[in-house]
ROKOLRO-860794 format. One record per residue (C-alpha): y, z, x; residue in three letters. Coordinates in Angstrom, 3 decimals. Each point is the difference from the previous one (the first is absolute). Example, Ala and Ser with C-alpha at 12.3 -4.5 7.8 and 13.67 -1.06 7.14 Angstrom:
[[-4.500 7.800 12.300] 'ALA']
[[3.440 -0.660 1.370] 'SER']
This chain:
[[99.264 94.308 96.801] 'MET']
[[-3.026 1.821 0.498] 'ASP']
[[-0.175 3.891 -1.480] 'ARG']
[[0.540 0.870 3.784] 'GLU']
[[2.168 -2.390 0.773] 'GLU']
[[2.306 1.702 -3.057] 'VAL']
[[-0.572 3.201 1.177] 'ALA']
[[1.210 -0.887 3.124] 'ASP']
[[3.326 -1.524 -1.783] 'GLU']
[[0.499 3.407 -1.627] 'ILE']
[[-0.167 1.877 2.717] 'PHE']
[[2.111 -1.955 1.944] 'ARG']
[[2.497 0.171 -2.632] 'LYS']
[[0.197 3.637 -0.465] 'VAL']
[[-0.289 0.609 4.174] 'ALA']
[[3.156 -2.736 0.311] 'GLU']
[[2.634 1.650 -2.700] 'VAL']
[[-1.335 4.349 1.173] 'THR']
[[3.572 -0.027 2.282] 'PRO']
[[1.901 -1.404 -3.162] 'HIS']
[[-1.526 2.996 -1.954] 'ILE']
[[0.078 2.334 2.882] 'SER']
[[3.095 -0.071 -0.228] 'SER']
[[1.257 -0.494 -3.244] 'GLY']
[[-1.107 3.321 -1.232] 'LEU']
[[3.038 1.647 1.918] 'GLN']
[[3.104 -0.995 -2.873] 'ASN']
[[-2.938 0.646 -3.301] 'ARG']
[[-1.589 3.784 0.263] 'ARG']
[[1.326 0.642 -3.236] 'GLU']
[[-2.029 0.241 -3.127] 'TYR']
[[0.850 -2.208 -2.568] 'VAL']
[[-0.754 2.338 -3.168] 'GLY']
[[-2.724 -1.841 -0.836] 'GLU']
[[-4.053 0.009 0.030] 'GLU']
[[-2.832 -2.048 1.777] 'ASN']
[[-3.810 -0.533 -2.500] 'PRO']
[[-1.024 3.254 1.648] 'SER']
[[2.979 1.668 -0.526] 'ASP']
[[1.952 0.874 2.715] 'GLU']
[[3.249 -0.325 0.183] 'GLU']
[[1.172 -3.158 2.175] 'GLN']
[[2.343 -0.164 3.120] 'LEU']
[[2.690 -2.956 -0.299] 'GLU']
[[-1.956 -0.614 2.980] 'ALA']
[[-3.719 -0.605 -1.983] 'ASP']
[[1.691 -2.623 -2.370] 'VAL']
[[1.175 -1.951 2.803] 'TRP']
[[-2.798 -0.478 2.380] 'ALA']
[[-2.167 -0.428 -2.738] 'ASN']
[[2.070 -2.970 -1.385] 'GLU']
[[0.448 -1.288 3.489] 'PHE']
[[-3.867 -0.119 0.863] 'PHE']
[[-1.204 -1.411 -3.126] 'LYS']
[[2.604 -2.993 0.441] 'GLN']
[[-2.185 -0.287 3.749] 'GLU']
[[-2.431 0.429 -1.471] 'ILE']
[[-0.629 -1.676 -3.342] 'THR']
[[1.133 -3.517 1.583] 'SER']
[[-2.747 -0.196 2.728] 'ILE']
[[-2.413 -2.547 -1.016] 'ASP']
[[-3.319 1.231 -1.318] 'GLY']
[[1.121 3.565 -1.626] 'VAL']
[[-1.689 0.315 -3.276] 'GLY']
[[1.642 4.034 -1.183] 'GLN']
[[2.684 2.116 1.137] 'PHE']
[[-0.434 3.540 -0.769] 'ALA']
[[2.772 2.482 0.967] 'SER']
[[-0.093 3.625 -0.470] 'GLU']
[[2.984 -0.495 -1.184] 'GLU']
[[-0.182 -2.531 -2.769] 'GLU']
[[-2.447 0.832 -3.379] 'GLN']
[[-1.311 -3.969 0.343] 'GLU']
[[-1.581 -2.052 2.076] 'ILE']
[[1.898 -2.948 0.360] 'THR']
[[-2.044 -3.504 -0.224] 'GLU']
[[0.369 -2.409 3.398] 'CYS']
[[-2.705 -2.539 -0.937] 'GLY']
[[-3.486 0.423 1.661] 'GLU']
[[-1.065 1.748 3.440] 'GLY']
[[0.342 3.676 1.318] 'LEU']
[[1.494 2.289 -2.064] 'SER']
[[2.203 2.654 1.637] 'VAL']
[[0.504 3.519 -0.058] 'SER']
[[3.431 1.542 1.621] 'ILE']
[[1.672 3.172 -0.314] 'ASP']
[[2.836 -0.208 1.615] 'PRO']
[[1.099 2.444 1.520] 'LEU']
[[-2.338 2.721 0.601] 'ASP']
[[1.746 3.255 0.228] 'GLY']
[[3.463 -1.013 -1.199] 'SER']
[[-0.243 3.614 -0.304] 'SER']
[[0.804 0.168 3.196] 'ASN']
[[3.088 -1.832 0.428] 'ILE']
[[2.508 2.391 -0.760] 'PRO']
[[-0.697 2.031 2.930] 'THR']
[[-1.176 -2.466 1.812] 'ASN']
[[-3.686 0.790 0.581] 'ASN']
[[-2.730 -3.058 -0.099] 'LEU']
[[-0.757 -2.666 -2.350] 'VAL']
[[-1.431 -2.611 -0.476] 'GLY']
[[-1.825 -2.975 -1.795] 'THR']
[[-3.801 -0.998 -1.401] 'ILE']
[[-1.238 -3.207 -0.487] 'VAL']
[[-3.764 -1.280 -1.581] 'GLY']
[[-0.989 -2.898 -0.324] 'MET']
[[-2.776 -0.565 -3.034] 'TYR']
[[-2.953 -3.688 -0.212] 'ASP']
[[0.938 1.833 -4.061] 'ASP']
[[2.335 0.188 -2.182] 'GLU']
[[1.372 3.607 -0.522] 'LEU']
[[-1.620 2.518 -0.566] 'PRO']
[[-2.675 -0.679 1.962] 'CYS']
[[-2.070 2.209 2.087] 'SER']
[[0.918 0.776 3.842] 'GLY']
[[-3.397 -1.867 0.662] 'ARG']
[[2.498 -3.515 -0.727] 'ASN']
[[2.070 0.565 2.332] 'LEU']
[[0.551 -2.783 3.166] 'VAL']
[[2.409 1.859 2.024] 'SER']
[[2.789 3.029 -0.462] 'ALA']
[[1.970 1.514 2.999] 'PHE']
[[2.736 2.160 -0.077] 'TYR']
[[3.535 0.620 1.418] 'VAL']
[[1.881 3.051 1.441] 'VAL']
[[3.502 0.061 0.526] 'TYR']
[[0.177 2.055 3.100] 'GLY']
[[1.858 0.485 3.171] 'PRO']
[[-2.675 -3.626 0.248] 'LEU']
[[-0.737 -1.894 -2.964] 'THR']
[[-3.654 -0.822 0.097] 'THR']
[[-2.400 -1.621 -1.654] 'ILE']
[[-4.288 1.635 -0.634] 'MET']
[[-1.304 -3.449 -1.486] 'ARG']
[[-3.348 -0.244 -0.741] 'VAL']
[[-1.360 -3.928 1.295] 'GLU']
[[-3.722 -1.215 -0.222] 'ASP']
[[-1.317 3.669 0.015] 'GLY']
[[1.474 1.549 2.543] 'THR']
[[3.517 1.416 -0.296] 'VAL']
[[3.248 -0.506 3.126] 'ASN']
[[3.507 1.163 -0.330] 'GLU']
[[2.815 -2.105 0.502] 'TYR']
[[3.375 1.158 1.514] 'VAL']
[[3.050 -1.717 -1.886] 'VAL']
[[2.608 -1.110 3.147] 'GLU']
[[3.875 -1.361 -0.995] 'GLU']
[[1.007 -2.677 1.816] 'LYS']
[[3.800 -1.469 -0.099] 'SER']
[[0.494 -1.347 -3.896] 'GLY']
[[-2.991 0.474 -2.783] 'ASP']
[[-2.506 -1.397 2.516] 'GLU']
[[-2.495 2.919 1.044] 'VAL']
[[-3.129 0.518 1.852] 'ASP']
[[-3.048 1.294 -1.377] 'ILE']
[[-1.951 1.500 3.578] 'VAL']
[[-3.433 1.197 -0.251] 'LEU']
[[-0.213 2.796 1.169] 'ALA']
[[-3.722 1.795 -1.205] 'SER']
[[-2.588 -1.846 -0.631] 'GLU']
[[-3.724 0.929 -1.656] 'ASP']
[[1.736 3.637 -1.135] 'ILE']
[[-3.492 2.218 -0.216] 'GLU']
[[1.476 3.582 -1.109] 'MET']
[[-0.773 2.891 2.340] 'PRO']
[[-1.159 3.621 0.016] 'GLU']
[[1.301 2.048 -2.619] 'ALA']
[[2.652 1.803 1.146] 'SER']
[[2.588 0.583 -2.803] 'VAL']
[[0.301 0.394 -4.173] 'TYR']
[[2.548 -0.697 -2.434] 'GLY']
[[-0.188 1.197 -3.589] 'PHE']
[[3.093 -0.356 -2.876] 'GLY']
[[0.060 1.048 -3.293] 'GLY']
[[-0.408 3.589 0.893] 'ASN']
[[1.742 1.510 -2.481] 'LYS']
[[-2.399 -0.684 -2.653] 'ASN']
[[-3.653 -0.060 2.090] 'TRP']
[[-2.550 1.113 -2.075] 'THR']
[[-1.920 2.282 2.022] 'GLU']
[[-3.031 -1.482 1.131] 'ASP']
[[2.403 -1.373 1.664] 'PHE']
[[2.172 2.739 1.392] 'LYS']
[[-3.356 1.202 1.208] 'ASP']
[[-0.821 -3.686 1.594] 'PHE']
[[3.413 -0.214 2.036] 'GLU']
[[-0.629 3.671 1.237] 'GLU']
[[-3.368 -0.746 1.505] 'GLU']
[[1.927 -3.576 1.230] 'ILE']
[[2.791 1.896 1.218] 'SER']
[[-1.940 2.214 2.641] 'ARG']
[[-0.875 -3.238 2.022] 'ASP']
[[2.816 -2.882 -0.698] 'TYR']
[[3.442 -0.033 1.068] 'LYS']
[[2.244 0.339 -3.371] 'LEU']
[[2.089 -4.450 0.356] 'ARG']
[[2.067 -0.175 -3.517] 'TYR']
[[3.133 -1.380 -0.198] 'GLY']
[[-0.446 -1.427 -3.755] 'GLY']
[[0.352 -3.973 1.012] 'ALA']
[[-3.690 -1.230 -0.746] 'PHE']
[[0.418 -2.621 2.908] 'VAL']
[[1.204 2.626 2.112] 'GLY']
[[-2.443 2.312 -0.520] 'ASP']
[[-3.230 -2.256 0.018] 'ILE']
[[1.501 -1.613 3.462] 'ASN']
[[-0.752 3.461 1.285] 'GLN']
[[-3.382 0.082 -2.191] 'THR']
[[-1.033 -3.804 1.677] 'ILE']
[[1.534 1.126 3.862] 'HIS']
[[-0.973 3.361 0.334] 'HIS']
[[-2.943 0.065 -2.533] 'GLY']
[[-0.204 2.492 -2.327] 'GLY']
[[0.377 0.538 -3.688] 'LEU']
[[2.774 -1.340 -2.908] 'PHE']
[[-0.381 1.630 -3.343] 'ALA']
[[1.703 -0.739 -3.540] 'TYR']
[[-1.832 1.877 -2.154] 'PRO']
[[-0.674 0.001 -3.752] 'TYR']
[[2.051 3.396 -0.872] 'ARG']
[[0.452 3.116 -3.042] 'THR']
[[2.921 -2.138 -0.972] 'ASP']
[[-1.049 -3.596 0.468] 'ALA']
[[-3.986 -0.482 -0.421] 'PRO']
[[0.176 -3.985 0.762] 'GLN']
[[2.666 0.979 3.213] 'GLY']
[[2.376 -1.685 1.385] 'LYS']
[[-0.411 -3.658 1.297] 'TYR']
[[-0.413 -3.324 -1.378] 'ARG']
[[-2.918 -1.241 0.594] 'LEU']
[[0.741 -3.391 0.557] 'LEU']
[[3.731 0.296 1.858] 'PHE']
[[-1.387 2.958 2.035] 'GLU']
[[-3.660 1.377 -0.030] 'ALA']
[[-2.008 -3.518 0.606] 'ASN']
[[1.939 -1.948 2.659] 'PRO']
[[0.088 3.628 2.062] 'VAL']
[[-3.462 0.390 -0.743] 'ALA']
[[-0.303 -3.703 1.147] 'PHE']
[[1.372 0.551 3.072] 'ILE']
[[-1.743 3.906 0.770] 'ILE']
[[-3.189 -1.831 -0.581] 'GLU']
[[0.149 -2.562 2.281] 'ASN']
[[1.059 1.734 2.912] 'ALA']
[[-3.339 2.314 -0.642] 'GLY']
[[1.434 2.465 -2.188] 'GLY']
[[-0.909 1.108 -3.467] 'GLY']
[[1.642 0.579 -3.632] 'SER']
[[-1.169 1.302 -3.359] 'THR']
[[2.278 1.796 -3.312] 'ASP']
[[-3.247 3.035 0.689] 'THR']
[[-3.004 -2.605 -1.469] 'GLU']
[[0.276 -3.393 1.483] 'GLN']
[[1.595 -2.451 2.226] 'SER']
[[3.765 -0.757 -1.761] 'ILE']
[[-0.791 -3.113 0.995] 'LEU']
[[-2.326 -0.043 -2.589] 'ASP']
[[2.268 2.284 -2.618] 'VAL']
[[-0.327 -2.582 -3.798] 'GLU']
[[4.072 -1.053 -0.065] 'ALA']
[[0.605 -0.140 -3.126] 'SER']
[[3.933 0.321 -0.614] 'ARG']
[[2.919 -1.316 2.374] 'LEU']
[[1.295 3.034 0.739] 'HIS']
[[-3.418 1.904 -0.202] 'GLN']
[[-0.236 3.245 2.969] 'ARG']
[[-2.639 1.344 1.831] 'VAL']
[[-0.849 3.581 1.716] 'PRO']
[[0.419 -2.013 3.177] 'PHE']
[[-2.354 1.988 3.287] 'PHE']
[[-0.488 -2.172 3.622] 'ALA']
[[-0.793 0.196 3.585] 'GLY']
[[-2.272 1.354 2.170] 'ASP']
[[-3.622 -1.371 -1.668] 'GLY']
[[-1.556 3.621 0.175] 'GLU']
[[3.269 1.601 -1.020] 'LEU']
[[0.118 -2.352 -2.891] 'VAL']
[[-4.332 0.973 -1.108] 'GLU']
[[1.112 3.707 0.725] 'LYS']
[[2.703 -0.673 -3.109] 'VAL']
[[-2.874 -1.956 -2.337] 'GLU']
[[-1.911 3.368 1.089] 'GLU']
[[2.502 2.929 -0.228] 'GLU']
[[2.522 -1.396 -3.373] 'LEU']
[[-0.934 -0.632 -3.649] 'GLU']
[[1.197 -3.236 -1.931] 'ALA']
[[2.833 1.148 -1.902] 'PRO']
């Protein structure tokens, strides 16, 4: 298979098992007393979803590497695309029954590498509907996964060639330890845009794409490198945003241009409306 066919197969495999992932969260809401490589406490659901997706993705011919936010090391599979995954983005929302998701990036180089090496990316939102926002052939399309009888699903194209509308919302995370310049920036933004922040990256980005606006998890006084992992979260989401007509930045450059030197590297993250991203670069100092 060529790389586009491999990307299609990865998308299909993940989409087909999303009902199983969603239903499997119900009885896996307890913490297991361990931390992932990013020093975050793991839920039973994190461990289970990671193992499930790993088995599905590494079985695909044409996957060369598998890397998970929940694992310290890369799994070598052979030759082909390098796959990064955040199996359950926002898993801390599970005990309170709020949104969670899955983020997948497919790179045509060995990890760690630049976001410019992304071939495709998508994220899943497990909400009232299970939806998938995907980049394919340079456009952003949204799918709805509909369960049928047995284990069969329909993957229905709901919206195609999505372009972000005029900005109307914003969502900023990490507010306990914002820097002074970012506090001033947030105060300015809040005068013109509605606050929408739920604490699950995929949910907040989905709001940004559908309503237009700016999402940020900036560098903080206690975390100058920010929160999001470059390879697992920031690159795939920035790739989707930029293909939907928006922009991304770490305050100095596109997220996709950030040099990747470590598997679990973090990065300050700003993405959304292109003019607001330019405003970030003009008004905020680099960490």
